[in-house]
C-alpha positions as CSV (number, residue, x, y, z in Angstrom):
1,X,-54.0,-14.5,41.2
2,X,-57.4,-13.7,39.7
3,X,-57.7,-13.0,36.0
4,X,-60.1,-9.8,35.5
5,X,-63.1,-10.6,33.7
6,X,-62.4,-8.1,31.0
7,X,-59.3,-10.1,29.6
8,X,-61.3,-13.3,29.7
9,X,-64.2,-11.5,27.6
10,X,-61.4,-10.2,25.3
11,X,-59.8,-13.8,24.7
12,X,-63.4,-15.3,24.3
13,X,-64.2,-12.5,21.7
14,X,-60.9,-12.9,19.7
15,X,-61.5,-16.8,19.6
16,X,-64.9,-16.2,18.1
17,X,-63.6,-13.6,15.5
18,X,-60.8,-16.1,14.5
19,X,-63.1,-19.0,14.1
20,X,-65.7,-16.9,12.0
21,X,-63.0,-15.9,9.4
22,X,-61.8,-19.6,8.7
23,X,-63.3,-22.7,9.7
24,X,-60.9,-25.7,8.6
25,X,-62.4,-29.2,8.8
26,X,-65.9,-27.9,10.1
27,X,-66.8,-26.6,6.9
28,X,-69.2,-28.7,5.0
29,X,-70.2,-27.8,1.2
30,X,-73.5,-28.8,0.1
31,X,-74.4,-28.7,-3.7
32,X,-78.0,-29.3,-3.9
33,X,-78.7,-32.5,-1.9
34,X,-75.1,-33.6,-2.0
35,X,-72.3,-33.1,0.5
36,X,-68.6,-32.7,-0.4
37,X,-66.7,-34.9,1.2
38,X,-62.8,-35.7,1.7
39,X,-61.7,-38.4,-0.9
40,X,-64.0,-37.1,-3.8
41,X,-62.1,-36.5,-7.2
42,X,-62.1,-33.2,-9.0
43,X,-64.6,-34.9,-11.6
44,X,-66.9,-35.9,-8.9
45,X,-67.0,-32.3,-7.5
46,X,-67.4,-30.7,-10.7
47,X,-70.3,-33.1,-11.5
48,X,-72.4,-32.3,-8.6
49,X,-71.2,-28.7,-7.9
50,X,-70.7,-27.5,-11.2
51,X,-67.6,-25.1,-12.5
52,X,-65.9,-23.3,-9.3
53,X,-65.7,-19.3,-9.5
54,X,-62.0,-19.9,-9.6
55,X,-59.3,-22.4,-9.7
56,X,-55.8,-21.5,-7.9
57,X,-52.9,-23.7,-8.5
58,X,-51.0,-23.8,-5.1
59,X,-48.0,-25.5,-6.5
60,X,-46.5,-29.0,-6.1
61,X,-45.1,-30.6,-3.0
62,X,-42.0,-32.8,-3.7
63,X,-41.2,-35.1,-1.1
64,X,-37.9,-37.1,-1.2
65,X,-36.9,-40.2,0.6
66,X,-34.3,-42.8,0.7
67,X,-35.1,-46.5,1.1
68,X,-31.3,-47.4,1.1
69,X,-28.0,-45.7,-0.3
70,X,-29.0,-46.5,-3.8
71,X,-32.8,-46.1,-4.2
72,X,-34.3,-42.7,-3.9
73,X,-38.2,-42.0,-3.8
74,X,-39.6,-38.6,-5.0
75,X,-43.2,-38.3,-4.5
76,X,-45.0,-35.2,-6.1
77,X,-48.3,-33.8,-4.9
78,X,-50.1,-31.2,-7.2
79,X,-52.2,-28.9,-4.9
80,X,-55.3,-27.2,-6.2
81,X,-57.8,-24.9,-4.6
82,X,-61.3,-24.4,-6.0
83,X,-63.4,-21.5,-4.8
84,X,-67.4,-21.7,-4.6
85,X,-69.8,-19.2,-3.2
86,X,-72.1,-16.5,-3.8
87,X,-71.7,-12.8,-3.0
88,X,-72.9,-12.1,0.4
89,X,-72.4,-15.5,1.8
90,X,-69.1,-17.1,2.9
91,X,-67.3,-18.6,0.2
92,X,-66.1,-22.4,0.3
93,X,-62.6,-23.5,-0.6
94,X,-61.8,-27.0,-1.7
95,X,-58.2,-28.2,-1.8
96,X,-57.4,-31.0,-3.8
97,X,-54.1,-33.1,-3.5
98,X,-53.4,-35.2,-6.7
99,X,-57.0,-34.6,-7.6
100,X,-58.6,-35.7,-4.4
101,X,-60.5,-33.6,-1.6
102,X,-58.0,-33.3,1.1
103,X,-59.4,-30.1,2.8
104,X,-62.5,-28.2,3.0
105,X,-62.5,-24.3,4.4
106,X,-64.9,-21.9,4.8
107,X,-64.4,-18.1,5.2
108,X,-64.4,-14.8,3.5
109,X,-62.0,-14.4,0.3
110,X,-58.6,-15.5,1.0
111,X,-55.6,-13.4,-0.2
112,X,-52.4,-15.1,-0.8
C-alpha cells in the first residue's frame, strides 16, 4: 500500500513547524563571545549574560529513596528558568537545577 505524497508532505511540514517552536538541547546561547553550557552556575551565567528578562521559579523536585528499613534519603532539587532575548528574535530559556544549567531551550514565549 502506497502512502499518498500529500500525507508525507503534511507530516514533514508538521515536524518542521514543531521543531521551530522549541528546540530542546539544540539551542546555543551566546552572550558576546561566550557560550552558555550545561553545568555553569547561575553566577557564571549572570556574569557573562547579565540580568535575565525574567526568572521563573518552577518549583522543587523532591525525591525520596530508602536505603534500608531505617534510612530514608530525601533529595530536593530547586528548578529555575531564566529567559533571555530581544523583541523580534527567538527567546532563550536556561533552566537551572540547584543553581547549575541543566537545559537550554530556544523558542517563542512559553506560557505555563
